N, C-alpha and C positions, 0 to 999 in steps of 0.2 A: 529485835535486830536491822535496820536498813540494807537487806540484799539485792535489792529492784535497785538499780537507775536510771535515772529519767530519761534515757537514748534507753535502754531499755525496753520502757513501760511505751515512748516513740514510736517504736521500730512496730511492735505488736499491736497496734491501732494507726499506720501508716495510712491502711484504707479507708478509715472515714474521713481523711483529709482528701483523698481522692474522691471520694464521692461528691464533698462540700464543691471538690473544684469542679465536677462531671455537672454539678447539678449548674454552679454560675455558667461555664461554659455555655451550658444549650440554653437557659437563658439569654446569654448574651445571641448568640449567634440570631435566634428567633427573632430578638429585637432588630437585630441590624436586616435579616435576610427578608423580611414582613414587617416595615417601617406601617402600613396602611392598617397597623392592629386597631380594633375597637378599642375605647378607655375601660370596655366591660373585661376585654381579654388582658388588655394589659395588666388590669388590677388583677387576676383570676394568676398569669402566671408571676406577678410579683409577689401576692399573698402563698403562692404555693413552694416560691425561694424560702423566701422569709422563715417559712415555717421549718421548710427540713433542713435549713442552714440551725437554727435553733435547735432543734430537738438533736439533731448532731453534734451540735455545740454541750447543748445538758451533757448527751451520752459522756464525752470524750471528759466532760468534766467532773461527772460523778468514778468513772475508771478511773482518772488520777489523782482522787482527794484525797489516794495515803498514801502519797510518792509526792503530790507539791502541796505546796504551804500556802499558796494562791489561788487554789482551784478557782475556789469560787468567784474568779474573776471573770473566768470562761462561763461559769455557770449564771451568770447575773446576765453576760453578751445573749447568750443564748434564750435565755428568757423575755427577753427586749426583741429578741426576733421573733420567739414563735406568740406574742403578745402583738405586736404590729405585723404578723400573718392575720391571727385570728378574727381584728378586730380590719382586717383588708374585704375577709370574707364577710365579716359580719354585714355588711355595706358595700354592695357591688355596685350600687349606683354612685357610686362617689365622682366629688368633681372633679377635676385634673390639678386642681389647682389644690385641692385637699389631699390626693394621693401625690405631688408634688412635695410638698409638708412633712405628708409622711415616710415619703423615701429619705431625704432631706435630714431628717432629723435621727430615722434607723442609721444613717451610714455614720454621721455624725459619731453618733455612738458607740459602732461598732468600732469604727476608725479608731477611737479612743479607749477601748478596751483594746483590742488587737496590739497599739503601742504600746502599751503601761504591759503585756502579756510578752512584747520581745525584747522586753527593757528590765521584766522583771525574776533573770536569773536564769531561767531553764533549764535554757541552752546555749550551746555554746557561739560566740561572736561569729564562728563560719555562717552559723545556722540563721540566723535572730535578724538579719539586713531582709528576708521575704515580708514575714509578720511584719516588721515594721514597716516597708514600701507600702503591704496592701492595707495598715493601717492610714497612712499618710494617702494614700488616694481613694480610702472609703471619704475620711473627711475632709477633700477636694471636692467628689460628690457634690454635699454634701452641702458645704458653702456653695460652690455653682450654681447649685439647684434654689437653694435659698436667696441667693441673690439675685437671679431672674426668672421669678416667677413667669412673669409675661413671656417665655422662650415657648413654643410652640410645642406641641404633643409632638409630632413628626422629631423636634430637637429630643425633647426629652429622652425618647426612643432610643433613638441614635448613643448620645448622650451612653443613656442606662444599658445600652447592649455591649460596648466598649467598655463601662468599666466590668463588667461582670466578665468578659471576655479576659481579660485584663488579673483580676481578679483570681477568676478560677484557674490560670496559666500558673499562676504566682503560687497556687494552693496546690497543684499536683506538681510544681517543683518541691516545695515542705515536707510534699505525701513521702515520694523520691529518696527527698535528702532523710527522712526519717526511718524508711527502710533501710537505706544503707549504712546507717549513725554503725560505727563501731558501740561496741556493748562495755566498753573502757571511755568513749568520748568523754561523757561527762564523770564518771565516777568518782575527781576529785570537787566537784561541785558540789555531789549531796550533803 
């Protein structure tokens, strides 16, 4: 018997979205406020962010596997984040170009999974826009970085910082939408 609805599950785990949002905002602020970061520090910040974000996504996917048919979408996205984070830590002396393509590919893959999740039918239409917009922003960042690899490290730091700030804010909005969701708002969709 399927007693819990999708809205009830997300109401219980809204704080995980908040943690993901906080990590993104902190990363974004650090990148914007200290643009002279060395490549090593940028590698460490990005690696930590991708790893934490991936772990949180994997946790959420396992907690929702009994309630969502497509829980594996978030799991795959989380595993990609973990792999990118670990690879980043494994090669701390990585060049700016390789880092740029790691970030670009991670952003594109993450964006595709976010858009897929937004239109999977898990959430009411009024709440899908934030995840879809976050996915579009992720893909735009990845494409921009891949197309303009000669951009300076300072520009890269600022672009990534602005992206992370906006993405984090969107995750905060989603977290509080989930927290306030009515337990009956998705009952008809279960």
